[in-house]
C-alpha positions as a Markdown table, in Angstrom:
| # | Residue | x | y | z |
|---|---|---|---|---|
| 1 | Unk | 230.8 | -176.2 | 87.7 |
| 2 | Unk | 230.1 | -173.6 | 90.4 |
| 3 | Unk | 231.7 | -170.2 | 89.9 |
| 4 | Unk | 232.4 | -167.5 | 92.4 |
| 5 | Unk | 233.2 | -163.8 | 92.0 |
| 6 | Unk | 236.1 | -162.4 | 94.1 |
| 7 | Unk | 235.4 | -159.2 | 96.1 |
| 8 | Unk | 238.3 | -157.4 | 97.6 |
| 9 | Unk | 237.4 | -156.3 | 101.1 |
| 10 | Unk | 237.0 | -152.5 | 101.0 |
| 11 | Unk | 238.9 | -150.5 | 103.6 |
| 12 | Unk | 241.4 | -153.3 | 104.1 |
| 13 | Unk | 241.1 | -156.5 | 106.1 |
| 14 | Unk | 238.7 | -156.5 | 109.0 |
| 15 | Unk | 241.1 | -158.4 | 111.2 |
| 16 | Unk | 241.8 | -162.1 | 111.6 |
| 17 | Unk | 239.1 | -164.4 | 110.1 |
| 18 | Unk | 238.9 | -168.0 | 109.2 |
| 19 | Unk | 240.4 | -168.7 | 105.7 |
| 20 | Unk | 238.3 | -171.3 | 104.0 |
| 21 | Unk | 241.2 | -172.5 | 101.8 |
| 22 | Unk | 244.1 | -173.1 | 104.3 |
| 23 | Unk | 241.8 | -173.5 | 107.3 |
| 24 | Unk | 243.7 | -171.0 | 109.5 |
| 25 | Unk | 242.7 | -167.8 | 111.2 |
| 26 | Unk | 244.4 | -165.0 | 109.1 |
| 27 | Unk | 243.8 | -161.6 | 107.6 |
| 28 | Unk | 241.0 | -162.1 | 105.1 |
| 29 | Unk | 241.6 | -160.1 | 101.9 |
| 30 | Unk | 238.9 | -161.5 | 99.6 |
| 31 | Unk | 235.3 | -162.8 | 99.9 |
| 32 | Unk | 234.1 | -165.1 | 97.2 |
| 33 | Unk | 230.3 | -165.2 | 96.5 |
| 34 | Unk | 228.3 | -167.3 | 94.1 |
| 35 | Unk | 227.8 | -165.6 | 90.7 |
| 36 | Unk | 224.3 | -164.1 | 90.5 |
| 37 | Unk | 223.1 | -166.4 | 87.6 |
| 38 | Unk | 224.0 | -169.4 | 89.7 |
| 39 | Unk | 222.3 | -167.9 | 92.8 |
| 40 | Unk | 219.0 | -167.7 | 90.8 |
| 41 | Unk | 219.3 | -171.3 | 89.6 |
| 42 | Unk | 220.2 | -172.6 | 93.0 |
| 43 | Unk | 218.7 | -170.2 | 95.5 |
| 44 | Unk | 219.4 | -172.4 | 98.5 |
| 45 | Unk | 223.1 | -171.9 | 98.2 |
| 46 | Unk | 224.3 | -168.6 | 99.5 |
| 47 | Unk | 227.7 | -170.0 | 100.4 |
| 48 | Unk | 230.6 | -167.5 | 100.5 |
| 49 | Unk | 234.3 | -168.2 | 101.0 |
| 50 | Unk | 236.9 | -166.1 | 102.8 |
| 51 | Unk | 240.5 | -166.1 | 101.5 |
| 52 | Unk | 243.6 | -164.9 | 103.2 |
| 53 | Unk | 246.4 | -163.1 | 101.4 |
| 54 | Unk | 248.4 | -166.2 | 100.7 |
| 55 | Unk | 245.5 | -168.2 | 99.4 |
| 56 | Unk | 244.2 | -165.2 | 97.3 |
| 57 | Unk | 247.5 | -164.7 | 95.6 |
| 58 | Unk | 247.0 | -163.5 | 92.0 |
| 59 | Unk | 243.3 | -162.7 | 92.4 |
| 60 | Unk | 241.9 | -159.4 | 91.4 |
| 61 | Unk | 238.7 | -157.7 | 92.5 |
| 62 | Unk | 235.9 | -159.0 | 90.3 |
| 63 | Unk | 237.7 | -162.1 | 89.1 |
| 64 | Unk | 235.8 | -165.3 | 88.6 |
| 65 | Unk | 237.1 | -168.4 | 90.3 |
| 66 | Unk | 235.7 | -172.0 | 90.1 |
| 67 | Unk | 235.4 | -174.7 | 92.7 |
| 68 | Unk | 238.2 | -176.5 | 91.0 |
| 69 | Unk | 240.4 | -173.4 | 91.3 |
| 70 | Unk | 239.6 | -173.3 | 95.0 |
| 71 | Unk | 240.6 | -176.9 | 95.4 |
| 72 | Unk | 243.9 | -176.3 | 93.5 |
| 73 | Unk | 244.7 | -173.4 | 95.8 |
| 74 | Unk | 243.9 | -175.6 | 98.8 |
| 75 | Unk | 246.3 | -178.4 | 97.5 |
| 76 | Unk | 249.0 | -175.8 | 96.8 |
| 77 | Unk | 248.8 | -174.4 | 100.3 |
| 78 | Unk | 248.8 | -177.8 | 101.9 |
| 79 | Unk | 251.9 | -178.7 | 99.9 |
| 80 | Unk | 253.7 | -175.6 | 101.0 |
| 81 | Unk | 253.1 | -176.4 | 104.7 |
| 82 | Unk | 254.4 | -180.0 | 104.6 |
| 83 | Unk | 257.9 | -180.6 | 106.1 |
């Protein structure tokens, strides 16, 4: 399963950016990048993810998050936005 390392954006959020979890333009607090070992085994995938404050809740700088964790966060955010 693909794993990503969370990186807290230094110097605070750069301004509104697209959150890849809730699909809204919000203040991005974290960037997720593929872990280096996976980058070597799959050099064609340099995919990074941006997470807003709500979607990154509970994350810490340097934490490892899986694709399944991202999907769980996506489902949780969608559920909180339904009427």
